[in-house]
C-alpha positions in Angstrom: -13.4 33.6 -18.3 -13.0 31.7 -15.2 -10.1 32.1 -12.9 -9.4 30.1 -9.6 -7.1 31.6 -7.1 -5.7 29.3 -4.5 -2.7 28.4 -2.2 -0.4 25.3 -2.6 -3.2 23.0 -1.2 -5.0 23.1 -4.5 -1.9 21.9 -6.0 -3.1 18.4 -6.3 -6.2 19.6 -8.6 -3.8 21.7 -11.0 -4.1 18.9 -13.8 -7.9 18.9 -13.7 -8.5 22.7 -13.7 -7.0 24.6 -16.4 -7.5 28.2 -15.1 -6.0 27.7 -11.8 -3.4 30.1 -10.3 -1.5 28.5 -7.5 0.3 31.3 -5.4 3.9 31.0 -4.3 5.1 30.2 -0.7 4.2 33.2 1.5 2.3 35.1 -1.0 -1.4 36.1 -0.5 -4.5 36.2 -2.7 -5.9 39.8 -2.3 -9.4 38.8 -2.8 -9.5 35.9 -0.3 -7.8 38.1 2.3 -10.3 40.7 1.8 -13.1 38.4 2.2 -11.4 37.0 5.4 -11.1 40.8 7.0 -14.8 41.1 5.9 -15.9 38.2 8.0 -13.7 39.0 11.0 -15.2 42.7 11.1 -18.9 41.5 10.8 -18.2 38.9 13.7 -16.5 41.6 15.6 -19.5 43.8 15.2 -21.9 41.1 16.4 -19.8 40.5 19.4 -19.7 44.1 20.2 -23.4 44.3 21.0 -23.8 40.9 23.0 -23.5 41.2 26.8 -20.7 38.7 27.3 -17.0 39.4 28.4 -15.9 36.0 27.0 -17.4 33.8 24.3 -17.7 30.2 24.1 -16.3 28.3 21.0 -19.6 27.2 19.8 -20.9 31.0 19.8 -17.8 32.1 17.7 -18.4 29.5 15.4 -22.0 30.0 15.0 -21.4 33.8 14.5 -19.1 33.1 11.8 -21.4 30.7 10.3 -24.4 33.4 10.2 -21.8 36.1 8.8 -20.6 33.6 5.9 -24.3 32.5 5.5 -25.4 36.3 4.9 -22.6 37.0 2.7 -23.2 34.3 0.3 -27.1 34.7 0.4 -27.1 37.7 -1.7 -25.0 37.9 -5.5 -22.2 40.3 -5.6 -22.6 43.6 -7.5 -20.0 42.3 -9.9 -21.7 39.1 -10.9 -19.2 36.8 -9.5 -20.7 34.6 -6.8 
């Protein structure tokens, strides 16, 4: 069974997708929140070993792209990817 979790931005596709779960206002999706925390944690780990005091916006964006790339490269243990 597929279950899609989303916020109010996915309201426009609700008729096309039968198994979409739209959260109410000011409600969070725990799985998405955990993924965001994981990305932030790994970006901070990369930033902590770099020899800079300030980071240009492009470097921050590339660190995020790198982390998301490696998180999506390998399948999850529970088989959901």
